[in-house]
C-alpha positions in Angstrom: -50.1 39.4 15.8 -46.8 37.9 13.6 -44.0 40.1 12.4 -45.5 39.8 8.7 -49.3 40.7 9.9 -47.3 44.6 10.8 -48.1 47.4 9.1 -44.7 47.7 7.7 -44.6 45.1 6.5 -47.4 45.3 4.0 -47.2 46.5 0.6 -51.1 47.3 -0.7 -52.3 44.7 -3.6 -51.5 44.3 -6.8 -48.6 41.8 -8.9 -45.6 43.1 -6.8 -47.3 42.2 -3.6 -45.5 38.4 -4.4 -42.1 40.1 -3.9 -43.6 42.3 -0.1 -44.0 39.8 1.5 -42.4 37.5 4.6 -38.7 36.4 2.5 -38.8 38.6 -0.3 -34.9 37.2 -1.2 -36.2 34.0 -1.5 -39.7 34.5 -3.8 -37.4 36.5 -5.8 -35.1 33.3 -6.4 -38.5 31.7 -7.0 -39.5 34.3 -9.6 -36.5 34.2 -11.5 -36.3 30.6 -11.6 -39.6 30.0 -12.9 -39.9 33.0 -15.2 -36.4 31.2 -17.1 -38.5 28.0 -17.1 -41.1 29.9 -18.8 -38.9 31.5 -21.5 -37.4 27.9 -22.0 -40.7 26.0 -22.6 -42.8 28.8 -23.9 -40.2 30.3 -26.5 -38.4 26.7 -26.7 -34.4 28.9 -26.5 -32.0 26.9 -25.7 -30.6 28.2 -22.7 -29.3 25.4 -21.3 -26.7 25.2 -24.6 -26.3 28.7 -23.8 -26.0 29.2 -20.3 -25.5 25.5 -19.2 -22.2 24.7 -17.4 -19.4 22.7 -18.6 -16.1 21.2 -17.3 -14.6 21.9 -20.4 -16.3 25.3 -20.4 -15.0 26.6 -17.0 -12.0 25.4 -16.4 -10.5 25.2 -19.9 -12.2 28.5 -21.7 -12.7 30.4 -18.8 -17.0 30.8 -19.1 -17.3 31.7 -15.7 -20.9 32.9 -15.8 -21.8 29.2 -16.3 -21.2 29.0 -12.6 -24.1 31.4 -11.2 -26.1 30.7 -15.1 -26.8 26.7 -14.5 -28.6 26.9 -11.1 -31.2 28.9 -12.8 -32.4 26.1 -15.1 -34.3 23.6 -15.1 -34.8 20.8 -17.7 -38.0 21.5 -20.1 -38.6 17.6 -20.3 -38.9 17.2 -16.7 -41.3 19.5 -14.7 -40.5 17.2 -11.6 -37.0 18.8 -11.9 -37.6 22.4 -10.9 -40.9 21.9 -9.3 -39.3 20.2 -6.6 -36.7 22.3 -6.6 -38.9 26.0 -5.7 -40.7 23.5 -2.9 -37.4 22.7 -0.9 -36.5 26.1 -2.1 -39.4 27.9 -0.8 -39.2 25.4 2.8 -35.9 26.1 4.3 -35.1 29.0 2.5 -38.2 30.9 4.1 -36.8 30.0 7.5 -32.9 30.8 6.6 -33.9 33.7 5.7 -35.7 34.9 8.2 -32.7 34.1 10.0 -30.0 35.8 8.4 -31.7 38.7 6.7 -32.7 38.8 2.9 -28.9 40.6 2.4 -27.0 37.9 4.0 -29.6 35.0 2.9 -28.8 36.1 -0.7 -24.8 36.2 -0.4 -25.3 32.8 0.8 -27.4 31.1 -1.7 -25.1 32.7 -4.5 -22.3 31.7 -3.4 -23.4 28.2 -2.5 -24.5 28.0 -6.1 -20.8 28.9 -7.7 -19.1 26.6 -5.0 -21.4 23.2 -5.6 -21.4 24.2 -9.5 -17.5 24.2 -9.8 -17.2 21.4 -7.4 -19.3 19.2 -10.1 -16.9 20.5 -12.7 -13.8 19.6 -11.1 -15.2 16.3 -10.5 -16.2 15.5 -13.6 -13.3 16.9 -15.8 -11.3 13.9 -13.0 -13.8 11.8 -14.9 -13.5 12.3 -18.0 -16.9 13.7 -19.1 -16.2 16.9 -20.4 -19.7 16.7 -22.9 -21.9 16.8 -20.0 -24.1 19.5 -19.1 -25.5 20.3 -15.4 -28.0 22.8 -14.8 -30.3 22.9 -12.0 -30.9 24.9 -8.9 -29.7 21.9 -6.5 -26.4 22.4 -5.4 -27.5 25.3 -3.6 -30.8 24.4 -1.9 -29.1 21.3 -0.3 -26.8 24.4 1.1 -30.2 25.8 2.3 -30.7 22.5 3.8 -28.2 21.4 5.7 -27.5 24.8 7.2 -31.4 24.7 8.1 -30.9 20.6 9.6 -27.7 21.6 11.3 -30.1 24.6 13.8 -32.9 22.4 13.7 -31.6 18.8 13.4 -34.9 17.1 15.0 -37.4 19.3 13.3 -40.4 16.7 11.7 -41.1 16.4 7.9 -43.1 14.4 6.1 -41.5 11.9 3.3 -43.8 11.7 0.3 -45.9 13.6 2.4 -46.9 10.8 4.1 -44.0 9.2 6.4 -42.5 11.6 9.6 -38.7 11.9 10.2 -36.4 13.9 11.6 -34.7 16.5 9.5 -31.5 15.1 10.5 -32.5 11.8 9.1 -34.0 12.6 6.1 -30.5 14.7 5.0 -29.0 11.3 5.9 -30.9 9.7 3.5 -30.6 11.9 0.9 -27.2 12.8 0.9 -25.9 8.8 1.4 -27.8 7.7 -2.0 -25.7 11.1 -3.9 -22.8 9.9 -2.3 -23.5 6.1 -3.0 -24.3 7.2 -6.4 -20.9 9.1 -7.0 -19.0 6.0 -5.9 -20.4 4.2 -8.1 -20.4 7.0 -11.0 -16.3 7.5 -10.7 -16.1 3.6 -10.7 -17.5 3.3 -14.2 -21.3 3.0 -13.7 -23.1 5.0 -16.1 -24.3 8.4 -14.8 -28.5 9.0 -14.0 -28.8 12.6 -15.1 -28.6 13.7 -11.5 -25.3 15.8 -10.8 -24.6 14.1 -7.3 -21.3 16.2 -6.7 -23.0 19.3 -6.8 -25.3 18.2 -3.7 -22.8 16.9 -2.4 -20.4 20.2 -2.6 -23.6 22.2 -1.8 -23.9 20.2 1.3 -20.3 21.1 2.0 -20.6 24.9 2.1 -23.7 25.1 3.8 -21.7 22.2 7.0 -18.9 24.9 6.4 -20.8 27.8 6.2 -22.8 26.9 9.7 -19.8 25.4 11.5 -17.5 28.9 11.0 -20.5 31.4 11.8 -18.9 33.4 8.7 -21.3 36.1 7.2 -20.8 37.5 4.0 -21.9 40.4 4.1 -19.7 41.5 6.6 -16.5 40.7 4.5 -14.6 43.4 3.4 -13.0 43.4 -0.4 -9.7 44.7 -1.0 -10.1 47.8 -3.1 -7.9 48.8 -5.2 -7.7 52.9 -5.8 -5.3 54.7 -8.7 -2.7 56.5 -6.9 -3.0 59.7 -9.0 -3.3 62.9 -8.3 -4.4 66.2 -10.0 -2.5 69.5 -9.6 -3.7 72.9 -10.1 -1.2 75.3 -10.0 -1.1 78.1 -7.8 -4.4 76.0 -6.3 -5.7 74.6 -3.5 -6.4 71.3 -4.3 -10.0 71.3 -3.6 -11.4 68.6 -1.2 -14.4 67.1 -2.2 -16.4 64.3 -0.2 -15.2 60.9 -0.7 -18.7 58.8 -1.4 -19.7 56.2 1.2 -19.7 52.5 -0.1 -22.2 50.1 1.4 -18.7 48.0 3.2 -18.1 51.4 5.0 -21.9 52.7 6.6 -22.0 52.6 10.3 -22.4 49.4 11.6 -25.9 50.7 12.8 -27.0 51.1 8.9 -26.4 48.1 7.9 -27.7 46.0 10.3 -31.2 47.5 10.9 -32.1 44.9 7.9 -31.2 42.6 9.7 -34.5 41.2 11.7 -35.3 42.8 15.4 -34.5 39.9 17.5 -37.2 40.7 20.1 -39.3 40.0 16.8 -38.2 36.5 16.7 -40.1 33.4 17.6 -38.3 31.3 20.3 -36.7 28.7 17.9 -35.6 31.3 15.7 -33.7 33.4 18.2 -32.2 29.8 19.7 -30.9 29.3 16.0 -29.6 33.0 16.3 -28.0 32.5 19.6 -25.9 29.2 18.9 -24.7 31.7 15.7 -23.5 34.2 18.3 -21.9 31.9 20.8 -19.6 29.4 18.6 -18.3 33.0 17.0 -17.7 33.9 20.8 -15.7 30.9 21.3 -14.0 31.1 18.0 -13.1 34.9 18.5 -14.4 36.4 21.3 -17.0 38.2 23.0 -15.8 41.9 21.5 -15.3 41.1 18.2 -19.7 41.0 17.9 -21.2 43.1 16.7 -24.3 45.8 17.3 -27.0 42.9 16.2 -25.3 40.1 18.0 -25.1 41.7 20.8 -28.9 42.5 20.8 -29.3 38.4 20.6 -27.2 37.8 23.3 -29.2 41.1 25.4 -32.2 39.2 24.3 -31.6 35.7 24.8 -30.6 37.0 28.3 -34.1 38.8 29.0 -36.4 35.6 28.0 -34.5 33.5 30.2 -34.7 35.9 33.1 -38.7 36.0 32.2 -38.9 32.4 32.0 -37.4 32.2 35.2 -39.6 34.7 37.1 -37.3 37.2 37.7 -37.8 40.7 36.9 -36.5 42.3 33.2 
């Protein structure tokens, strides 16, 4: 029985069942993209003009919301724009979410969307083409695809649904084409309507995320509190319980949302083990959290089983 066949992964029937299946964050992102696209088509809303990314809007007028909103818009004149982006998001995103957990995957996807759009804006401004508008999820999707390719470089993919080729070769062809096209654009060739800079920046985000082993959900952001005190004459200050934020919850509570290592396939376990070993090499074994230690224990247990020794 697979992990998603178990009772605690089932949520009955109905329209919301889509969000209760495997990879709920990936499903939610796809649903948001499709819903916004339908709004553009059915109601003819000029969302591209309102929410699309422009280098002048981001860098000069500081409309920073465009860094996020542009990644949820797609061309209403080209249905294949959203179809291909959503297909690749499902193929690669659902796999990566099963490895990272829904929370970490969502943070990584949104961070990649912001950084890939910012990278495009900087290059667009350098080229002096501040009137162009960038939309599409390609930057964030490329970041997801790069992480999966680094984890499973020899996994086969069907090019044009016909020709089998390893993921690493597909990624080299895809990014190589973008790099040559961007270089031609820098040298003055007319633009083709594709945001090559966003693709390449997204690829860089995926590469740095995988190689660094960073986990966004475990970052502790600085909290600024006003240094004010209320003084009550002749009374002791009441001691009020302080709200515990999600950043200061016990480690076990935070890790409860991450997939159990004993339920991972061997390929998924190997991918997580690769991340854990990279962290050990970088920070030492003492830096591991409880979930990462469980990955080590599970990998050791399965290795003993393969050797035939008792667990």
